[in-house]
C-alpha positions as CSV (number, residue, x, y, z in Angstrom):
1,M,0.0,0.0,0.0
2,W,2.8,2.5,0.8
3,I,4.2,2.2,-2.7
4,W,0.8,3.5,-4.1
5,V,0.9,6.4,-1.6
6,M,4.5,7.3,-2.7
7,Q,3.6,7.4,-6.5
8,S,2.2,10.9,-6.2
9,V,5.1,12.4,-4.2
10,P,6.9,15.0,-6.3
11,R,10.1,13.7,-7.8
12,E,12.2,16.5,-6.3
13,I,11.1,15.5,-2.8
14,L,12.1,11.9,-3.4
15,E,15.5,13.0,-4.7
16,D,16.3,15.7,-2.1
17,Y,14.6,14.5,1.0
18,K,14.6,11.3,3.2
19,M,11.3,10.1,4.6
20,R,11.5,10.1,8.4
21,S,8.0,8.7,9.2
22,M,4.8,7.5,7.6
23,T,1.4,7.2,9.3
24,L,-1.2,5.1,7.5
25,E,-5.0,5.1,8.3
26,F,-6.7,2.3,6.5
27,R,-10.4,3.0,5.7
28,R,-11.6,0.4,3.2
29,E,-10.3,-2.6,1.3
30,C,-9.9,-2.8,-2.5
31,T,-9.7,-5.7,-5.0
32,Q,-7.1,-6.5,-7.6
33,S,-9.3,-5.2,-10.4
34,D,-9.9,-1.7,-8.8
35,I,-8.3,1.3,-10.3
36,L,-6.9,3.7,-7.7
37,E,-6.0,7.4,-7.6
38,S,-3.0,8.5,-5.5
39,M,-2.9,12.1,-4.4
40,T,-0.4,14.1,-2.4
41,S,-0.4,17.6,-1.0
42,P,1.8,19.6,1.3
43,S,0.5,19.7,4.9
44,S,-0.4,23.1,6.3
45,K,0.8,22.0,9.7
46,E,4.3,23.4,10.5
47,I,6.8,21.3,12.3
48,G,7.8,23.3,15.4
49,A,10.9,23.6,17.5
50,S,13.0,20.5,18.2
51,N,15.4,20.4,21.1
52,H,14.9,24.2,21.6
53,K,16.2,24.9,18.1
54,C,14.0,26.4,15.4
55,V,13.4,23.9,12.6
56,S,13.3,25.4,9.1
57,T,10.3,24.3,7.1
58,E,12.5,24.0,4.1
59,S,14.5,21.2,5.7
60,H,11.5,19.5,7.3
61,L,8.4,18.8,5.3
62,Q,5.1,17.1,5.8
63,Y,2.7,15.7,3.2
64,I,-0.8,14.4,3.3
65,H,-1.7,11.5,1.0
66,L,-5.0,9.9,-0.1
67,L,-5.7,6.7,-2.0
68,R,-9.2,6.4,-3.4
69,L,-11.1,4.3,-5.9
70,Q,-11.2,6.1,-9.2
71,E,-14.7,4.9,-10.0
72,N,-16.6,6.3,-7.0
73,K,-13.9,8.3,-5.1
74,T,-14.3,6.1,-2.0
75,E,-11.3,6.6,0.3
76,L,-9.1,3.6,1.0
77,V,-6.1,5.0,2.8
78,R,-5.1,8.4,4.3
79,A,-1.5,8.9,5.1
80,R,0.9,11.5,6.5
81,T,4.6,11.6,5.8
82,E,7.4,13.6,7.3
83,W,10.6,14.4,5.3
84,H,14.0,15.7,6.2
85,L,16.5,17.2,3.8
86,K,19.3,14.8,3.0
87,R,22.5,15.6,4.8
88,N,24.6,15.5,1.6
89,H,22.3,18.0,-0.1
90,N,23.8,21.4,-0.9
């Protein structure tokens, strides 16, 4: 299921950031013949201070994901991912 969620993550995020966490909320099952839609959008929730240091929103990102049936838009999975800028990124 997580691979379907990841299909709609922007390529530059996959290249420049490392996923730190993923939370999945399963809502319904699907069958092998179902056609799914995978959608991703940036979360409006900012990540706050960590260890009393201000965390840049450019180095820490959150995304909200949705998997749903294409035919009737029934939600199958909601997910949230947190991303950190890769250390070797300039």
